N, C-alpha and C positions, 0 to 999 in steps of 0.2 A: 409351603404355606406362606401366604403374603404377610409381610411385617405389618403390625398394627399401625394405624395412622398416628400422627403426632398428638392429637387431642386424646386419643385412647391411651397412649403411653403416659401422658401427663396425668390422666385420670387414675390410672393404676398406681402411679407414684403417690398421688395425693391420698388415695384411699388407704394405701399402706401406711402413710404418715399419720393419718387420722386414727387408724386402728392402734398404732403404737403410742402416739402422744396425746391424742384427744378422744379416747374411747367413749367418754360420756357426753361428748358434744352433740347437741341437737340442732345446732346452727352456728354460724360464725360470720365474721365481717372480713371483707377483703379490702385492703388499702389499694386504691386504683388511681394511678396517675394518668392513664390513657396511653402509656407507652406499651411496647410489645410484651414485656415481662409481666406486668400487672394485668394486662388484658387477657393473656393466656391463663394466668393463675385464676382470674375471676371466672373465666369460662369453665375451667375444670372444677372450681369450687362450687359454682352454681349447679353443676351436674352431679354433685356429690351430697351436699347438705344445703338447707335453706341459707342463702347468702345475702347479706346486706353489704353493698359496695359503699365505701367511704372515700370521697374524692376531696382532697385538700387543695384549695385554691390559695396559693401563697401571694398572689397579686403582685408578683415581681416582674412579670413580663407583659407586654401589650397583648391583649386578647386572651388573657388567662381565664377570664370568666367563660368565654366561648369554648375554650379547650375543656374546662371542667364540665360544662353542660353537655358537650359531645360525649365525654366519658360517661356521664350519668345515663344518657340515652342508650349508649352501647351496653352498659351493665344490665339495664332492663331487658334489652333485646337478647342478651345472653342467658336470661332466666333468673336474674337476681330478684329476690322478693321485695327489695327496696334499694334505693340508691340516693345518697345524700351528698350535697356539696357543702364543704366546710370552709368558709372563708376565714382566713387568719391574717393577723398583722405580724410581720416578721420584724424582730428587733435587730440589734447590732452586736450583742455580746458574743464574743468568740469568733467573729468573722461571719460573712454571709452564709456559708454552707452550714456551719454549726447553728447559727440563729434560725435558719429555715428548718433544719432538722428538729430543733427544740420545739418550734411552733407547731410543726407537723405532728410530732408524737403527742404533744399536749392535746391537740384537737382530736386526734384519733382516740386517745384515752377517754376524753370527755364524752365522745359520741358512741362508744362501743356498747354501752348499756350492759356491761358485765360479760359480754361475749368475747371469745378469743379473736385476735386480729391476725390474719394471714398477711405476711409481707413477701414481696416477690423478688427478694435477693437470690441470685443464682450462684452457681459454682464460680462463674467468671467474676462476679462481684466479690466473692470470698477471696479469690486469688489476688485481686487488686488490693483488698484490705490488708492482706498479709504483706504484700510488697510495701504498702504505705507504712505499716508498722516497722518493717525492717529498715526502711529508709530513715525513719524518724528516731530509731533507737529507743522505742517505747517499751521494750521489754516483752516478756513472754505473754503477758495479758493482752497486749495489742496484736502480737503475731498470731495469737490463738483465734483471732478473727471474730466473726459474728456467731452468736449462739443459735443453734437450731431452735431451741425452746427457751424463751426468757419471758415467762408469762407476764402480761397477756399477749406477748408478741411471739409469733410462730413463723418460721421460715422453711416451708416445705420444699422449696426449690434449690436449697443449698447443694444438693447432690446432682443437680441438672445443669446442663450447659445452656447458655443463652441461645444457641442455635435451635434448641427445641422450642422455646417460646416463640421465636420468629416463625418456625414451621407451623406451629398451632395457628398463629394469626393468618398465615397464608392459606392454610387449609380451610379456615372459616371465612375467608374473604374479608378479613378485618383490615382497616387502615389505621395503624397505630399512630399516635402523636409522636412526632420527632422533636424531642426537646432540644432546642439549639444549644443549651448548656452542655449536652452530651458530645458536642463536637467543638467546644470552645477550649482552645489549647491553653487558656489562662488557668484552667483548673488542672491540678496535678493528676487527679484520677483519670482525666481524659487522656493525658499524655502517656500514662501507664498503659491504658487500654489500647491506644492506637500506635504507640511507638515501642514502649519497653517490652510488653508481653509478646508482641509478634517477633521482636528481635530475639528474646530469650527462647521462644519456640524454635526459631530458625537455628540458633547457635547450639542448643541442647538437644535438638532432634525431636521436638514435640513432647506433649504430655506435661508441660510445665504447669498449666492451670490446675490440672488434677493433682499434681505433686504438691503444689502449694496448699490446696484444699486439704490434702491428707495431713500435711504438716500442721495445719491449723487444728484439725480434729485431734491429733495426738497431743498437741500442746494444751488443748482445752481439757482433755482428760487429766493431764498432770496438774494443770492450774486448779481445776475443781477439787482434786484431792488435797492439794496444799491449802486451798481456801477453807475446806472443811476442817482440816487440822488447826488452822489459824483461828477459826471460830471457837473451837473447843478450848484452845489455849487462852484466848481473850477472856472467855468466861471464868477461867481460873485466875487470871492475872488482874482482873478489874477490882478496884477498891472504890466503890461508888462510881463517880465519873472519871476517876483517875486510874492509872495503871502502875503496878509495882514494878520498878526497874529490875529488882532482883529476879523476878519471874522471867524476864525477857533476856537477861544477859547470856545464859547458856544455850539459848535456842539456835538452831541453824539459821543462817542469814535469810534464806528464802522464806522461812516461816516467820521469823521475827519481823521482817519488813511487812509481811502481809498482816500480821497482828496490828502493827502500827497503823497501816493504811485503814483497816477496818475500824479501829478505835477513832481515828481522825474523822472518818466519814460519819460514824455514829454520833460524834460530838458536833457535827454541823459543818465540817470543812467541805470545801467544794473545789472542783477543778484542780485536783492534786496532780502534781508533776513528780516524776522520778527524783528530781533534784530536791524537792521539798521532803519527800519521804526519807531520802538518804540523810538529809540534814537533821530530821527528827531522830533517825536511827543513831546518829552520832551523839545525841544526848544520852544514849544508853551505852554505846560501845567506846566512845572516846570523850568522856565527860571531863571538861576542864573549866567548868563554871561558865560556859558560854551562854549567851542570851537566847531568848525564845525564837522560834521559827514561824514566820507568817504562813498561815495555811488557809487563807480565804477570809470570808466575812460571815458574821452570824446573822440571825434573823433581825437584829436591830441595825444591820448594816455597819456594825463596827468591825474593825479588823480582828481576826481570830488568830491567836498564837498558841503554839505548843511549847511548853517549857518543862524544866525539871526542878522540882522542889521537894526537899526532905525524902529523897529516894523514890519519888514518884513522877511519872509524866502527867502533866496537868494541862488543861486548856483554859485560856483566859482571853479576854477581849479588851481592846483599847479603842477610843474614838478615832475615826479616820482623820 
């Protein structure tokens, strides 16, 4: 029996994903850049459920409007019921990649009209994400990679190799957009993709991308379980907006730091680093009367601090 074509294989994978994760969905959006991964996903999505393609024009490269319009026309030709170009203005906070990502997700969220959004991250992207987390020493949460389901975001291709999406485009006669950033060695992820992963595959005899993805999945299960325990513990430890130190002292370190992280985020902290969380943790475990720990800014753009007062962790702000 002949092996099914690339599009047929991708459609089967997407149908299985929808049955498991989006059984009630009557339509969805596909985030489309015009590259091979998102074009292949859009083609399979449009053949499965009514699909609206959302194309974000970051305006960061010459001719970006033309690229976006080409992607819009391709989406309609692939059978999408609608296709919209979302022009965004990219800021500077967190660096160019982070700022573009923040602008993209905000635009997609505003345009989705309550529908789930399919993102075209593949197993290869997941492997790169795990390596980035390892290199940065960001802890288990980072090494756990991207979530398959993080409503309203859904990544049905995390179990599929990039080679499949390229094969789908070739099968359909599509000419994907070749983003010059994907070959720009100034970006760490590009060097991981073109230099580090191929070397690891050679040295370790293949299967590295799949192994990294499996590692991410296993860590995600562990992380989710610990996070659920931290949520329950935080509910018991909270005293208004504060947290009783006595409730935290005897907790395992992995749970205690998760409780602290969730409490900080709930209180308005942003961009938390492992160093900040450890410093707040020290207010519990090695208390010597030390001062507060800066944990970001509040809604009034004042500096937000976590400190310890009268046996409780508290949040307070000061003018910048």
